[in-house]
Every structure is written in C-alpha cells, then in structure tokens.
A tleap script that builds the chain and sets N, CA, C and O, in Angstrom:
source leaprc.protein.ff14SB
mol = sequence {
  NMET THR LEU TYR GLN ARG ILE MET VAL LEU
  ALA ARG GLY ARG HIE ALA GLU LEU VAL MET
  ALA LEU VAL SER PHE ALA ASP ALA SER PHE
  PHE PRO LEU PRO PRO HIE THR LEU LEU VAL
  PRO LEU VAL LEU ALA ARG PRO ASP ARG ALA
  LEU ARG LEU SER VAL ILE CYS THR THR ALA
  SER VAL LEU GLY GLY TYR LEU GLY TYR GLY
  ILE GLY HIE VAL LEU TYR ASP SER ILE GLY
  GLN TRP ILE ILE THR THR TYR HIE TYR GLU
  GLU SER PHE ALA ARG PHE GLN VAL LEU PHE
  GLN GLN TRP GLY ALA TRP ILE ILE VAL ALA
  LYS GLY LEU THR PRO ILE PRO PHE LYS VAL
  VAL SER ILE ALA ALA GLY VAL ALA ASP PHE
  ASN LEU ILE ASP PHE THR CTRP
}
set mol.1.N position { 125.625 138.527 -22.535 }
set mol.1.CA position { 127.003 138.550 -22.111 }
set mol.1.C position { 127.396 137.133 -21.674 }
set mol.1.O position { 126.654 136.486 -20.936 }
set mol.2.N position { 128.543 136.655 -22.120 }
set mol.2.CA position { 129.001 135.310 -21.774 }
set mol.2.C position { 129.520 135.290 -20.339 }
set mol.2.O position { 129.775 136.336 -19.743 }
set mol.3.N position { 129.671 134.087 -19.798 }
set mol.3.CA position { 130.193 133.940 -18.440 }
set mol.3.C position { 131.595 134.534 -18.343 }
set mol.3.O position { 131.918 135.211 -17.367 }
set mol.4.N position { 132.425 134.283 -19.349 }
set mol.4.CA position { 133.780 134.837 -19.365 }
set mol.4.C position { 133.730 136.359 -19.296 }
set mol.4.O position { 134.489 136.964 -18.538 }
set mol.5.N position { 132.860 136.981 -20.064 }
set mol.5.CA position { 132.761 138.441 -20.066 }
set mol.5.C position { 132.295 138.960 -18.708 }
set mol.5.O position { 132.787 139.982 -18.231 }
set mol.6.N position { 131.358 138.264 -18.092 }
set mol.6.CA position { 130.880 138.668 -16.765 }
set mol.6.C position { 132.004 138.601 -15.727 }
set mol.6.O position { 132.171 139.505 -14.908 }
set mol.7.N position { 132.762 137.516 -15.783 }
set mol.7.CA position { 133.868 137.359 -14.837 }
set mol.7.C position { 134.908 138.455 -15.043 }
set mol.7.O position { 135.454 138.985 -14.075 }
set mol.8.N position { 135.183 138.795 -16.295 }
set mol.8.CA position { 136.164 139.847 -16.574 }
set mol.8.C position { 135.678 141.205 -16.054 }
set mol.8.O position { 136.472 141.999 -15.551 }
set mol.9.N position { 134.392 141.464 -16.174 }
set mol.9.CA position { 133.835 142.711 -15.638 }
set mol.9.C position { 134.004 142.734 -14.117 }
set mol.9.O position { 134.427 143.741 -13.551 }
set mol.10.N position { 133.673 141.626 -13.465 }
set mol.10.CA position { 133.837 141.544 -12.012 }
set mol.10.C position { 135.308 141.656 -11.611 }
set mol.10.O position { 135.631 142.275 -10.598 }
set mol.11.N position { 136.193 141.062 -12.400 }
set mol.11.CA position { 137.625 141.088 -12.086 }
set mol.11.C position { 138.208 142.492 -12.196 }
set mol.11.O position { 139.224 142.789 -11.566 }
set mol.12.N position { 137.592 143.340 -12.969 }
set mol.12.CA position { 138.067 144.723 -13.100 }
set mol.12.C position { 137.423 145.651 -12.066 }
set mol.12.O position { 137.757 146.833 -11.986 }
set mol.13.N position { 136.502 145.101 -11.282 }
set mol.13.CA position { 135.787 145.900 -10.283 }
set mol.13.C position { 136.711 146.429 -9.203 }
set mol.13.O position { 137.801 145.900 -8.989 }
set mol.14.N position { 136.271 147.470 -8.531 }
set mol.14.CA position { 137.136 148.133 -7.552 }
set mol.14.C position { 137.359 147.327 -6.275 }
set mol.14.O position { 138.290 147.617 -5.523 }
set mol.15.N position { 136.521 146.318 -6.016 }
set mol.15.CA position { 136.681 145.502 -4.806 }
set mol.15.C position { 137.241 144.113 -5.114 }
set mol.15.O position { 137.309 143.262 -4.227 }
set mol.16.N position { 137.635 143.885 -6.343 }
set mol.16.CA position { 138.084 142.549 -6.752 }
set mol.16.C position { 139.290 142.070 -5.942 }
set mol.16.O position { 139.329 140.913 -5.525 }
set mol.17.N position { 140.265 142.935 -5.718 }
set mol.17.CA position { 141.457 142.539 -4.961 }
set mol.17.C position { 141.102 142.193 -3.515 }
set mol.17.O position { 141.607 141.214 -2.964 }
set mol.18.N position { 140.246 142.986 -2.914 }
set mol.18.CA position { 139.833 142.732 -1.535 }
set mol.18.C position { 139.096 141.395 -1.430 }
set mol.18.O position { 139.356 140.608 -0.520 }
set mol.19.N position { 138.186 141.146 -2.357 }
set mol.19.CA position { 137.442 139.882 -2.343 }
set mol.19.C position { 138.409 138.711 -2.504 }
set mol.19.O position { 138.291 137.709 -1.798 }
set mol.20.N position { 139.363 138.831 -3.429 }
set mol.20.CA position { 140.342 137.768 -3.628 }
set mol.20.C position { 141.151 137.542 -2.353 }
set mol.20.O position { 141.390 136.396 -1.973 }
set mol.21.N position { 141.573 138.607 -1.691 }
set mol.21.CA position { 142.340 138.484 -0.452 }
set mol.21.C position { 141.517 137.788 0.633 }
set mol.21.O position { 142.028 136.922 1.343 }
set mol.22.N position { 140.254 138.164 0.759 }
set mol.22.CA position { 139.389 137.544 1.766 }
set mol.22.C position { 139.173 136.059 1.491 }
set mol.22.O position { 139.191 135.240 2.411 }
set mol.23.N position { 138.969 135.718 0.221 }
set mol.23.CA position { 138.794 134.307 -0.145 }
set mol.23.C position { 140.081 133.532 0.128 }
set mol.23.O position { 140.034 132.411 0.635 }
set mol.24.N position { 141.223 134.117 -0.204 }
set mol.24.CA position { 142.507 133.465 0.039 }
set mol.24.C position { 142.735 133.247 1.530 }
set mol.24.O position { 143.183 132.177 1.942 }
set mol.25.N position { 142.430 134.251 2.333 }
set mol.25.CA position { 142.551 134.145 3.788 }
set mol.25.C position { 141.636 133.034 4.312 }
set mol.25.O position { 142.068 132.171 5.076 }
set mol.26.N position { 140.388 133.067 3.897 }
set mol.26.CA position { 139.404 132.103 4.395 }
set mol.26.C position { 139.712 130.681 3.932 }
set mol.26.O position { 139.505 129.725 4.679 }
set mol.27.N position { 140.206 130.539 2.698 }
set mol.27.CA position { 140.518 129.206 2.173 }
set mol.27.C position { 141.575 128.508 3.015 }
set mol.27.O position { 141.532 127.286 3.161 }
set mol.28.N position { 142.508 129.244 3.563 }
set mol.28.CA position { 143.596 128.651 4.331 }
set mol.28.C position { 143.161 128.171 5.707 }
set mol.28.O position { 143.923 127.495 6.399 }
set mol.29.N position { 141.939 128.515 6.109 }
set mol.29.CA position { 141.525 128.130 7.449 }
set mol.29.C position { 140.139 127.484 7.531 }
set mol.29.O position { 139.947 126.577 8.342 }
set mol.30.N position { 139.164 127.920 6.717 }
set mol.30.CA position { 137.824 127.355 6.906 }
set mol.30.C position { 136.930 127.341 5.669 }
set mol.30.O position { 135.898 126.671 5.700 }
set mol.31.N position { 137.258 128.026 4.601 }
set mol.31.CA position { 136.353 128.201 3.460 }
set mol.31.C position { 136.709 127.246 2.330 }
set mol.31.O position { 137.894 127.027 2.082 }
set mol.32.N position { 135.723 126.662 1.628 }
set mol.32.CA position { 136.029 125.638 0.617 }
set mol.32.C position { 136.370 126.151 -0.784 }
set mol.32.O position { 136.617 125.337 -1.674 }
set mol.33.N position { 136.393 127.451 -1.013 }
set mol.33.CA position { 136.652 127.973 -2.356 }
set mol.33.C position { 138.117 128.386 -2.487 }
set mol.33.O position { 138.560 129.290 -1.777 }
set mol.34.N position { 138.884 127.741 -3.383 }
set mol.34.CA position { 140.292 128.121 -3.533 }
set mol.34.C position { 140.443 129.497 -4.169 }
set mol.34.O position { 139.633 129.874 -5.016 }
set mol.35.N position { 141.462 130.250 -3.778 }
set mol.35.CA position { 141.634 131.615 -4.281 }
set mol.35.C position { 141.956 131.676 -5.775 }
set mol.35.O position { 141.790 132.721 -6.405 }
set mol.36.N position { 142.413 130.568 -6.336 }
set mol.36.CA position { 142.757 130.558 -7.762 }
set mol.36.C position { 141.550 130.880 -8.639 }
set mol.36.O position { 141.691 131.390 -9.750 }
set mol.37.N position { 140.358 130.571 -8.116 }
set mol.37.CA position { 139.149 130.858 -8.884 }
set mol.37.C position { 138.959 132.362 -9.091 }
set mol.37.O position { 138.243 132.783 -10.000 }
set mol.38.N position { 139.605 133.166 -8.244 }
set mol.38.CA position { 139.553 134.619 -8.408 }
set mol.38.C position { 140.874 135.183 -8.925 }
set mol.38.O position { 140.885 136.148 -9.690 }
set mol.39.N position { 141.975 134.585 -8.509 }
set mol.39.CA position { 143.284 135.085 -8.930 }
set mol.39.C position { 143.449 135.022 -10.445 }
set mol.39.O position { 143.918 135.984 -11.053 }
set mol.40.N position { 143.079 133.927 -11.050 }
set mol.40.CA position { 143.264 133.764 -12.502 }
set mol.40.C position { 142.469 134.813 -13.289 }
set mol.40.O position { 143.047 135.472 -14.153 }
set mol.41.N position { 141.182 134.992 -13.028 }
set mol.41.CA position { 140.464 136.036 -13.770 }
set mol.41.C position { 141.014 137.447 -13.522 }
set mol.41.O position { 141.033 138.279 -14.429 }
set mol.42.N position { 141.460 137.707 -12.293 }
set mol.42.CA position { 142.015 139.029 -12.011 }
set mol.42.C position { 143.292 139.265 -12.805 }
set mol.42.O position { 143.494 140.356 -13.338 }
set mol.43.N position { 144.147 138.267 -12.891 }
set mol.43.CA position { 145.377 138.399 -13.668 }
set mol.43.C position { 145.057 138.536 -15.157 }
set mol.43.O position { 145.699 139.314 -15.862 }
set mol.44.N position { 144.067 137.782 -15.636 }
set mol.44.CA position { 143.676 137.901 -17.043 }
set mol.44.C position { 143.106 139.287 -17.352 }
set mol.44.O position { 143.338 139.843 -18.426 }
set mol.45.N position { 142.363 139.827 -16.398 }
set mol.45.CA position { 141.770 141.150 -16.605 }
set mol.45.C position { 142.816 142.256 -16.489 }
set mol.45.O position { 142.718 143.274 -17.174 }
set mol.46.N position { 143.811 142.066 -15.633 }
set mol.46.CA position { 144.851 143.086 -15.409 }
set mol.46.C position { 146.225 142.430 -15.357 }
set mol.46.O position { 146.802 142.324 -14.275 }
set mol.47.N position { 146.771 141.982 -16.495 }
set mol.47.CA position { 148.074 141.320 -16.491 }
set mol.47.C position { 149.198 142.195 -15.925 }
set mol.47.O position { 150.187 141.683 -15.402 }
set mol.48.N position { 149.038 143.499 -16.033 }
set mol.48.CA position { 150.052 144.408 -15.490 }
set mol.48.C position { 150.113 144.351 -13.965 }
set mol.48.O position { 151.069 144.851 -13.372 }
set mol.49.N position { 149.118 143.756 -13.325 }
set mol.49.CA position { 149.079 143.652 -11.858 }
set mol.49.C position { 149.318 142.221 -11.370 }
set mol.49.O position { 149.021 141.910 -10.216 }
set mol.50.N position { 149.840 141.363 -12.214 }
set mol.50.CA position { 150.007 139.947 -11.856 }
set mol.50.C position { 150.858 139.775 -10.600 }
set mol.50.O position { 150.478 139.018 -9.706 }
set mol.51.N position { 151.985 140.451 -10.512 }
set mol.51.CA position { 152.854 140.316 -9.350 }
set mol.51.C position { 152.151 140.824 -8.087 }
set mol.51.O position { 152.179 140.164 -7.049 }
set mol.52.N position { 151.529 141.983 -8.181 }
set mol.52.CA position { 150.800 142.555 -7.038 }
set mol.52.C position { 149.708 141.597 -6.558 }
set mol.52.O position { 149.572 141.353 -5.359 }
set mol.53.N position { 148.942 141.064 -7.490 }
set mol.53.CA position { 147.858 140.156 -7.144 }
set mol.53.C position { 148.389 138.879 -6.493 }
set mol.53.O position { 147.792 138.364 -5.547 }
set mol.54.N position { 149.503 138.375 -6.998 }
set mol.54.CA position { 150.107 137.167 -6.421 }
set mol.54.C position { 150.589 137.416 -5.001 }
set mol.54.O position { 150.422 136.563 -4.130 }
set mol.55.N position { 151.186 138.581 -4.760 }
set mol.55.CA position { 151.655 138.921 -3.416 }
set mol.55.C position { 150.464 139.059 -2.457 }
set mol.55.O position { 150.512 138.563 -1.331 }
set mol.56.N position { 149.415 139.720 -2.897 }
set mol.56.CA position { 148.215 139.873 -2.063 }
set mol.56.C position { 147.634 138.503 -1.730 }
set mol.56.O position { 147.306 138.225 -0.577 }
set mol.57.N position { 147.510 137.657 -2.737 }
set mol.57.CA position { 146.926 136.329 -2.551 }
set mol.57.C position { 147.775 135.484 -1.601 }
set mol.57.O position { 147.243 134.816 -0.715 }
set mol.58.N position { 149.081 135.516 -1.786 }
set mol.58.CA position { 149.988 134.738 -0.933 }
set mol.58.C position { 149.974 135.247 0.506 }
set mol.58.O position { 149.896 134.453 1.444 }
set mol.59.N position { 150.047 136.548 0.683 }
set mol.59.CA position { 150.041 137.140 2.030 }
set mol.59.C position { 148.752 136.805 2.761 }
set mol.59.O position { 148.783 136.422 3.931 }
set mol.60.N position { 147.634 136.946 2.091 }
set mol.60.CA position { 146.345 136.630 2.710 }
set mol.60.C position { 146.272 135.141 3.068 }
set mol.60.O position { 145.716 134.779 4.105 }
set mol.61.N position { 146.826 134.289 2.224 }
set mol.61.CA position { 146.824 132.857 2.493 }
set mol.61.C position { 147.677 132.526 3.720 }
set mol.61.O position { 147.283 131.700 4.544 }
set mol.62.N position { 148.827 133.159 3.842 }
set mol.62.CA position { 149.689 132.932 5.016 }
set mol.62.C position { 148.963 133.385 6.282 }
set mol.62.O position { 148.963 132.674 7.287 }
set mol.63.N position { 148.351 134.553 6.237 }
set mol.63.CA position { 147.608 135.044 7.406 }
set mol.63.C position { 146.438 134.119 7.743 }
set mol.63.O position { 146.170 133.848 8.914 }
set mol.64.N position { 145.747 133.639 6.716 }
set mol.64.CA position { 144.674 132.670 6.934 }
set mol.64.C position { 145.202 131.360 7.490 }
set mol.64.O position { 144.533 130.696 8.282 }
set mol.65.N position { 146.411 130.990 7.070 }
set mol.65.CA position { 147.050 129.793 7.610 }
set mol.65.C position { 147.288 129.912 9.107 }
set mol.65.O position { 147.165 128.933 9.843 }
set mol.66.N position { 147.634 131.125 9.555 }
set mol.66.CA position { 147.789 131.354 10.994 }
set mol.66.C position { 146.466 131.142 11.727 }
set mol.66.O position { 146.437 130.578 12.821 }
set mol.67.N position { 145.373 131.598 11.116 }
set mol.67.CA position { 144.070 131.360 11.739 }
set mol.67.C position { 143.790 129.860 11.802 }
set mol.67.O position { 143.342 129.356 12.831 }
set mol.68.N position { 144.052 129.146 10.705 }
set mol.68.CA position { 143.869 127.693 10.696 }
set mol.68.C position { 144.721 127.012 11.746 }
set mol.68.O position { 144.259 126.108 12.442 }
set mol.69.N position { 145.984 127.452 11.862 }
set mol.69.CA position { 146.893 126.920 12.881 }
set mol.69.C position { 146.283 127.154 14.273 }
set mol.69.O position { 146.265 126.252 15.111 }
set mol.70.N position { 145.790 128.365 14.504 }
set mol.70.CA position { 145.168 128.688 15.798 }
set mol.70.C position { 143.938 127.838 16.066 }
set mol.70.O position { 143.707 127.401 17.194 }
set mol.71.N position { 143.154 127.606 15.027 }
set mol.71.CA position { 141.977 126.746 15.186 }
set mol.71.C position { 142.412 125.339 15.597 }
set mol.71.O position { 141.824 124.741 16.497 }
set mol.72.N position { 143.437 124.820 14.936 }
set mol.72.CA position { 143.925 123.486 15.283 }
set mol.72.C position { 144.568 123.436 16.657 }
set mol.72.O position { 144.399 122.461 17.390 }
set mol.73.N position { 145.292 124.467 17.005 }
set mol.73.CA position { 146.040 124.493 18.260 }
set mol.73.C position { 145.146 124.743 19.475 }
set mol.73.O position { 145.335 124.125 20.523 }
set mol.74.N position { 144.189 125.633 19.340 }
set mol.74.CA position { 143.378 126.054 20.492 }
set mol.74.C position { 141.935 125.550 20.430 }
set mol.74.O position { 141.346 125.212 21.457 }
set mol.75.N position { 141.372 125.502 19.229 }
set mol.75.CA position { 139.935 125.231 19.099 }
set mol.75.C position { 139.601 123.968 18.315 }
set mol.75.O position { 138.516 123.864 17.741 }
set mol.76.N position { 140.526 123.001 18.283 }
set mol.76.CA position { 140.266 121.820 17.450 }
set mol.76.C position { 139.031 121.057 17.900 }
set mol.76.O position { 138.235 120.631 17.063 }
set mol.77.N position { 138.855 120.877 19.195 }
set mol.77.CA position { 137.731 120.077 19.685 }
set mol.77.C position { 136.379 120.676 19.326 }
set mol.77.O position { 135.378 119.960 19.292 }
set mol.78.N position { 136.334 121.951 19.064 }
set mol.78.CA position { 135.054 122.569 18.702 }
set mol.78.C position { 135.052 122.949 17.217 }
set mol.78.O position { 134.464 122.236 16.404 }
set mol.79.N position { 135.675 124.015 16.868 }
set mol.79.CA position { 135.629 124.541 15.498 }
set mol.79.C position { 136.421 123.672 14.517 }
set mol.79.O position { 135.929 123.360 13.432 }
set mol.80.N position { 137.641 123.280 14.888 }
set mol.80.CA position { 138.490 122.520 13.979 }
set mol.80.C position { 137.870 121.215 13.538 }
set mol.80.O position { 137.838 120.902 12.348 }
set mol.81.N position { 137.386 120.466 14.484 }
set mol.81.CA position { 136.754 119.184 14.160 }
set mol.81.C position { 135.506 119.395 13.307 }
set mol.81.O position { 135.235 118.608 12.401 }
set mol.82.N position { 134.755 120.440 13.588 }
set mol.82.CA position { 133.559 120.757 12.809 }
set mol.82.C position { 133.936 121.053 11.350 }
set mol.82.O position { 133.270 120.571 10.433 }
set mol.83.N position { 134.991 121.838 11.129 }
set mol.83.CA position { 135.429 122.163 9.768 }
set mol.83.C position { 135.824 120.890 9.030 }
set mol.83.O position { 135.404 120.675 7.892 }
set mol.84.N position { 136.625 120.050 9.668 }
set mol.84.CA position { 137.097 118.813 9.039 }
set mol.84.C position { 135.926 117.911 8.664 }
set mol.84.O position { 135.907 117.355 7.566 }
set mol.85.N position { 134.954 117.758 9.553 }
set mol.85.CA position { 133.820 116.875 9.252 }
set mol.85.C position { 132.826 117.514 8.289 }
set mol.85.O position { 132.238 116.817 7.462 }
set mol.86.N position { 132.631 118.812 8.381 }
set mol.86.CA position { 131.684 119.481 7.483 }
set mol.86.C position { 132.087 119.329 6.027 }
set mol.86.O position { 131.237 119.106 5.164 }
set mol.87.N position { 133.387 119.448 5.746 }
set mol.87.CA position { 133.872 119.341 4.374 }
set mol.87.C position { 134.334 117.928 4.018 }
set mol.87.O position { 134.912 117.709 2.954 }
set mol.88.N position { 134.075 116.964 4.919 }
set mol.88.CA position { 134.415 115.555 4.687 }
set mol.88.C position { 135.911 115.359 4.438 }
set mol.88.O position { 136.305 114.637 3.522 }
set mol.89.N position { 136.738 116.006 5.257 }
set mol.89.CA position { 138.191 115.900 5.142 }
set mol.89.C position { 138.779 114.921 6.160 }
set mol.89.O position { 139.994 114.905 6.362 }
set mol.90.N position { 137.944 114.110 6.801 }
set mol.90.CA position { 138.442 113.230 7.857 }
set mol.90.C position { 139.582 112.335 7.356 }
set mol.90.O position { 140.616 112.213 8.013 }
set mol.91.N position { 139.388 111.718 6.203 }
set mol.91.CA position { 140.413 110.812 5.671 }
set mol.91.C position { 141.693 111.575 5.319 }
set mol.91.O position { 142.793 111.126 5.642 }
set mol.92.N position { 141.550 112.721 4.659 }
set mol.92.CA position { 142.719 113.535 4.309 }
set mol.92.C position { 143.432 114.012 5.568 }
set mol.92.O position { 144.662 114.024 5.627 }
set mol.93.N position { 142.657 114.403 6.569 }
set mol.93.CA position { 143.233 114.899 7.812 }
set mol.93.C position { 144.029 113.799 8.510 }
set mol.93.O position { 145.154 114.034 8.951 }
set mol.94.N position { 143.454 112.605 8.613 }
set mol.94.CA position { 144.139 111.486 9.271 }
set mol.94.C position { 145.412 111.115 8.507 }
set mol.94.O position { 146.457 110.879 9.113 }
set mol.95.N position { 145.322 111.065 7.183 }
set mol.95.CA position { 146.484 110.740 6.353 }
set mol.95.C position { 147.573 111.802 6.527 }
set mol.95.O position { 148.758 111.487 6.638 }
set mol.96.N position { 147.149 113.051 6.546 }
set mol.96.CA position { 148.113 114.137 6.676 }
set mol.96.C position { 148.793 114.110 8.041 }
set mol.96.O position { 149.989 114.387 8.130 }
set mol.97.N position { 148.069 113.786 9.096 }
set mol.97.CA position { 148.665 113.724 10.429 }
set mol.97.C position { 149.783 112.685 10.491 }
set mol.97.O position { 150.825 112.927 11.100 }
set mol.98.N position { 149.567 111.530 9.861 }
set mol.98.CA position { 150.599 110.494 9.834 }
set mol.98.C position { 151.811 110.986 9.058 }
set mol.98.O position { 152.944 110.849 9.520 }
set mol.99.N position { 151.580 111.555 7.886 }
set mol.99.CA position { 152.681 112.075 7.072 }
set mol.99.C position { 153.404 113.219 7.785 }
set mol.99.O position { 154.622 113.362 7.679 }
set mol.100.N position { 152.647 114.012 8.498 }
set mol.100.CA position { 153.204 115.139 9.232 }
set mol.100.C position { 154.185 114.665 10.303 }
set mol.100.O position { 155.248 115.256 10.488 }
set mol.101.N position { 153.818 113.597 11.003 }
set mol.101.CA position { 154.698 113.056 12.033 }
set mol.101.C position { 155.974 112.477 11.427 }
set mol.101.O position { 157.039 112.546 12.041 }
set mol.102.N position { 155.871 111.909 10.231 }
set mol.102.CA position { 157.031 111.301 9.578 }
set mol.102.C position { 157.950 112.329 8.921 }
set mol.102.O position { 159.173 112.204 8.989 }
set mol.103.N position { 157.364 113.346 8.286 }
set mol.103.CA position { 158.147 114.238 7.437 }
set mol.103.C position { 158.245 115.669 7.935 }
set mol.103.O position { 159.074 116.428 7.433 }
set mol.104.N position { 157.446 116.055 8.884 }
set mol.104.CA position { 157.509 117.414 9.426 }
set mol.104.C position { 157.292 118.479 8.367 }
set mol.104.O position { 156.341 118.406 7.589 }
set mol.105.N position { 158.174 119.468 8.340 }
set mol.105.CA position { 158.035 120.619 7.431 }
set mol.105.C position { 158.029 120.212 5.971 }
set mol.105.O position { 157.417 120.888 5.144 }
set mol.106.N position { 158.702 119.116 5.638 }
set mol.106.CA position { 158.755 118.701 4.225 }
set mol.106.C position { 157.377 118.343 3.681 }
set mol.106.O position { 157.114 118.513 2.491 }
set mol.107.N position { 156.504 117.853 4.541 }
set mol.107.CA position { 155.161 117.505 4.058 }
set mol.107.C position { 154.371 118.768 3.733 }
set mol.107.O position { 153.509 118.746 2.854 }
set mol.108.N position { 154.650 119.863 4.425 }
set mol.108.CA position { 153.990 121.132 4.097 }
set mol.108.C position { 154.446 121.601 2.720 }
set mol.108.O position { 153.634 122.073 1.924 }
set mol.109.N position { 155.731 121.475 2.438 }
set mol.109.CA position { 156.257 121.837 1.121 }
set mol.109.C position { 155.631 120.943 0.052 }
set mol.109.O position { 155.186 121.429 -0.988 }
set mol.110.N position { 155.598 119.650 0.310 }
set mol.110.CA position { 155.049 118.699 -0.666 }
set mol.110.C position { 153.548 118.872 -0.851 }
set mol.110.O position { 153.004 118.498 -1.890 }
set mol.111.N position { 152.883 119.429 0.138 }
set mol.111.CA position { 151.426 119.626 0.061 }
set mol.111.C position { 151.031 120.382 -1.190 }
set mol.111.O position { 149.962 120.146 -1.752 }
set mol.112.N position { 151.892 121.295 -1.632 }
set mol.112.CA position { 151.600 122.074 -2.832 }
set mol.112.C position { 151.452 121.222 -4.075 }
set mol.112.O position { 150.894 121.678 -5.072 }
set mol.113.N position { 151.935 120.005 -4.036 }
set mol.113.CA position { 151.847 119.090 -5.174 }
set mol.113.C position { 150.700 118.104 -5.031 }
set mol.113.O position { 150.534 117.219 -5.869 }
set mol.114.N position { 149.907 118.249 -3.976 }
set mol.114.CA position { 148.812 117.314 -3.716 }
set mol.114.C position { 147.471 118.054 -3.697 }
set mol.114.O position { 147.431 119.281 -3.607 }
set mol.115.N position { 146.388 117.302 -3.782 }
set mol.115.CA position { 145.062 117.941 -3.706 }
set mol.115.C position { 144.582 118.194 -2.276 }
set mol.115.O position { 143.434 118.590 -2.074 }
set mol.116.N position { 145.447 117.970 -1.282 }
set mol.116.CA position { 145.042 118.193 0.113 }
set mol.116.C position { 144.839 119.694 0.323 }
set mol.116.O position { 145.759 120.477 0.088 }
set mol.117.N position { 143.652 120.103 0.761 }
set mol.117.CA position { 143.393 121.534 0.983 }
set mol.117.C position { 144.293 122.116 2.070 }
set mol.117.O position { 144.614 121.443 3.049 }
set mol.118.N position { 144.698 123.374 1.887 }
set mol.118.CA position { 145.605 124.019 2.829 }
set mol.118.C position { 144.994 124.138 4.220 }
set mol.118.O position { 145.726 124.118 5.209 }
set mol.119.N position { 143.684 124.261 4.321 }
set mol.119.CA position { 143.053 124.353 5.640 }
set mol.119.C position { 143.332 123.081 6.438 }
set mol.119.O position { 143.480 123.148 7.658 }
set mol.120.N position { 143.407 121.924 5.777 }
set mol.120.CA position { 143.741 120.674 6.462 }
set mol.120.C position { 145.164 120.753 7.007 }
set mol.120.O position { 145.432 120.335 8.133 }
set mol.121.N position { 146.070 121.295 6.196 }
set mol.121.CA position { 147.471 121.442 6.598 }
set mol.121.C position { 147.586 122.394 7.787 }
set mol.121.O position { 148.257 122.082 8.770 }
set mol.122.N position { 146.939 123.544 7.698 }
set mol.122.CA position { 147.086 124.539 8.760 }
set mol.122.C position { 146.464 124.062 10.067 }
set mol.122.O position { 147.046 124.269 11.132 }
set mol.123.N position { 145.304 123.434 10.008 }
set mol.123.CA position { 144.662 122.929 11.224 }
set mol.123.C position { 145.490 121.790 11.814 }
set mol.123.O position { 145.690 121.736 13.028 }
set mol.124.N position { 145.974 120.878 10.967 }
set mol.124.CA position { 146.787 119.756 11.446 }
set mol.124.C position { 148.089 120.251 12.075 }
set mol.124.O position { 148.548 119.690 13.070 }
set mol.125.N position { 148.684 121.295 11.503 }
set mol.125.CA position { 149.917 121.854 12.077 }
set mol.125.C position { 149.654 122.399 13.475 }
set mol.125.O position { 150.484 122.245 14.372 }
set mol.126.N position { 148.508 123.032 13.660 }
set mol.126.CA position { 148.156 123.541 14.989 }
set mol.126.C position { 147.905 122.426 15.976 }
set mol.126.O position { 148.334 122.503 17.127 }
set mol.127.N position { 147.206 121.379 15.535 }
set mol.127.CA position { 146.945 120.234 16.415 }
set mol.127.C position { 148.265 119.590 16.840 }
set mol.127.O position { 148.421 119.191 17.994 }
set mol.128.N position { 149.212 119.489 15.907 }
set mol.128.CA position { 150.503 118.851 16.185 }
set mol.128.C position { 151.460 119.772 16.939 }
set mol.128.O position { 152.572 119.368 17.278 }
set mol.129.N position { 151.033 121.000 17.200 }
set mol.129.CA position { 151.889 121.986 17.870 }
set mol.129.C position { 153.205 122.163 17.106 }
set mol.129.O position { 154.279 122.271 17.698 }
set mol.130.N position { 153.086 122.188 15.780 }
set mol.130.CA position { 154.249 122.340 14.913 }
set mol.130.C position { 154.851 123.724 15.114 }
set mol.130.O position { 154.125 124.692 15.340 }
set mol.131.N position { 156.162 123.820 15.033 }
set mol.131.CA position { 156.852 125.088 15.208 }
set mol.131.C position { 156.289 126.131 14.235 }
set mol.131.O position { 156.293 125.920 13.022 }
set mol.132.N position { 155.813 127.239 14.767 }
set mol.132.CA position { 155.140 128.253 13.940 }
set mol.132.C position { 156.080 128.909 12.919 }
set mol.132.O position { 155.651 129.256 11.819 }
set mol.133.N position { 157.335 129.077 13.273 }
set mol.133.CA position { 158.293 129.667 12.319 }
set mol.133.C position { 158.516 128.712 11.151 }
set mol.133.O position { 158.538 129.140 9.998 }
set mol.134.N position { 158.682 127.419 11.440 }
set mol.134.CA position { 158.833 126.433 10.372 }
set mol.134.C position { 157.553 126.360 9.525 }
set mol.134.O position { 157.614 126.244 8.302 }
set mol.135.N position { 156.416 126.429 10.182 }
set mol.135.CA position { 155.144 126.421 9.470 }
set mol.135.C position { 155.057 127.602 8.497 }
set mol.135.O position { 154.602 127.451 7.363 }
set mol.136.N position { 155.490 128.751 8.946 }
set mol.136.CA position { 155.443 129.952 8.100 }
set mol.136.C position { 156.320 129.791 6.870 }
set mol.136.O position { 155.898 130.119 5.761 }
set mol.137.N position { 157.526 129.293 7.052 }
set mol.137.CA position { 158.414 129.095 5.890 }
set mol.137.C position { 157.873 128.030 4.986 }
set mol.137.O position { 158.480 127.725 3.960 }
savepdb mol mol.pdb
quit
C-alpha cells in the first residue's frame, strides 16, 4: 500500500476529525505540526465534508489561540518562554513583537501571509496584553 493510500485510509477513520481538531488546537498554542497536514487528506478523502472540516479546524485553532494567548499573558516566564526556545522561535518572536507594537491587529491579519507560526502570534498577543476581542477577530 502506498503512503497516499495509507493516509486516505486514516483520513476516512472514525477519529480523523477529532485528531485534526486536536492538532489544530495544539498548533495554535504549543505543538509544531500544522493542521493542514491532516485537513488536506481529510478533505481529499471526504470532499462532501470540506466545509464541515474547515469549520472544525478553524474553531479548534481559535480555541487553541486562546490557550496560546493565556500562556503568553499568564505563563510566559515559564511555559511560554520554554515553547519559544524549544522550537527555536526566538528570532520570529522578537520580530513579531516589534511588528505587533507598530501594527496591532493588522499584523495578526498579515500573519496568514507569512511563515510565522500561529503559536508565536498567540503567545506574543498574550504577552502584549492585546485586546482579546480584537485578537479573536
């Protein structure tokens, strides 16, 4: 069985959506695997569920972003700093903090066009005490 066939079998599994949601949640706050690695195979395996899968992935990412925000806001000196250094995001984090101070919410929007991981954005937003409603939008 080829790798593609194996992935398609896993994508049709009964826990595939839950796993994708958990990965999406974790990616937004502490985990290094982007949810697209699961979202794409799931959509390919079940194109009729593309909208549902996208909503699940987005919702889980927003909720994970809240965890990342909380880590930055309350636990940066312990957990937040550890996450940033463990994944070698120090340079991205420092760059993002400067851009964040200059552009505010617009840098979060622009982040989608950059390779900066969302966990860096969510933790930095918490450290900066960025307005949570603006962060959510």
